[in-house]
Structure formats: C-alpha cells, structure tokens
N, C-alpha and C positions, 0 to 999 in steps of 0.2 A: 504493499499499499504506500502511495506517496504521502509524504508527511503533510504537505500544505496544497490545497486546492486553489486554483485562481479565483480571485475575487469575483469573476464573471459567474463562476460556478455557484456561489453563494447567492448571487443576485438572481440566479435562474431558480434557485430552490426557494427564495422568497416569492418570486413571480408565481410558482406552483402553488405554494402555500395560500397566496392571495387570490388564487382562482384565475390568474392572468395566464391561462395555459397556452395561448398563441404566442405571447411574448417570451414564455418560458422556452417554448420550442426554438424560437429564433435565437435566443440567447446560448441555449445548449448546443445548437446545431453549429454555430460559428466555432465553439470549442471542439465539437466532434469532428469537424472538418480538418483542423489542424493537429488533432491528438494522435498518439500512437497508443497501441495496446499497453495495458488492459483498460486505460481510461475511456479510450474511443467506444468501446462496447458498453461501458458503464453509462456514458453520456447519452448513447444512443437509447438505451433502455428507458432512461427516466423522460427523454423527450418523447418516445413513443407512447408512454403512458399519459404524458401531458397532451399530445395531440389527440389520444383516445378520449379523453375526458371533454376536450374540446369538441370532438365529433358528437359525444353525448349530448352535449348543451345545444347543439344544432340538429339534434334528433337524427344523426346518422348512426343508426343502430349497427350497421355493418363496419362502418369506419371504426366505431368505439370497440366492438368486439374483437376484430382483426388486430388493431394495434395494442389493446390490452394484452392479448395473447402474446404478441411479439415482444412487447415490453417486459412481461413477466418472464419469458424464456430468457431473454438477454440479461436479465438482472439475477436470476437465480445462481449463477455463479458466483455473485458477491456476497451471498448470505454468510454470517447473520448481519455483518456490517462492513462497509467499505467507506473511507473517505469521510469518516465522520458522520454517516448516514446510516439510520437503522433500516437497512434494506429488508431484512426479514419483516418488519411491521408494514412497510410499503407494499411488499409482495402479498402479505396475507390481505391487507385491505383492497388491493387490486384484484386479487383472485376472487374475494367474495363479491365485488362488483361484477366481475366477468361472469361468474356463475349465475347471479341474479339476472343480468342481462340475457344470457343464453336461455334461461328457463322461462323469462318473460316473453321473449321473441320480439321481432321488429314492430308488430302491431302495438306493442305497449310501451314503447321507448318514452313517451311523454310522460309516463308515471314516474319517471326518474328526475324529472326537471325540478321537483322541490329541493333535491339534494343541493342544488347551486344556491338556494336561500338558507342553506344550513339545517334543513329539515330532514329528518331520518326518513328513509323510505325502506320498509321492510327490514328494520334493524341495521340499515346501511348508512354511512356518511361517505362523502367523497374522500378518496385516498388523500393523505398528506404525507409530508416528508418530515420525520423527526431528525434534528441534528443532535448528535451525542455529544455529551460533555467531554471535554479533553481532560485527560488524567495526566 
C-alpha cells in the first residue's frame, strides 16, 4: 500500500460522500489515467461505483447494475482496507444495493430514488466511503 494518496483522491472521496458522483468520476478518472497498478485498478473500482450510483439517480437500472458489479469485482482485491479506505464496508454496502436492484428489476428502479434524499429503502442507504484513522 502506498503511504500517502494524492490530495485529488481525497477530494474525489469527499465528492462521493457528498453524492456528487459525476464529479467524483471525473476526479478519479484523471488519477486513473495517470496511475500504475495497483492504484489504477483501485481508482477505477471506486469511480465505477460512483458512476453506477449516478446512473441509479437517472433511473438507468442497467447502467447502475452493470457498473456496481464491475466496481465490486475490481475492489474485491483490496479488502479489507486499502489506502486509508474501509474497502470491505464499501463493498458490503454496494453489494447490498446491487442485490436489491437485481431483485427489484428495471421496472422498479424509481423506488430507489428516496435513497438520494437520505431515506432508507428496504433497509438500504447509498454506499459511502469510510476513511480509516491513521495509526
């Protein structure tokens, strides 16, 4: 694990947690394009989850489901934590959302919109990224 992530990374995490998912994608994509492994795959996994949630907010069930799955797969390598991020928690929340989306199907995608107002839907909240305390 690298000791210190670029400030742009932390800005992208703030954007994610503020539900500014499109901006988070742009921020992390700029880092992803310049990064080498293992950071490249890590950035891509987070930005895919961000874009998935963005798609969900636009009622794009297919885009949300596909990108949640791809982001989860990419980030699974980095469990339980990486670069000061609780990856395992992000994956658990994202997998619960993906499962609920798959069970609901495209016709019920609008039922997930209250998540964006902070309202739980079927015991779910939007995924968020937990920054771990430095020891």
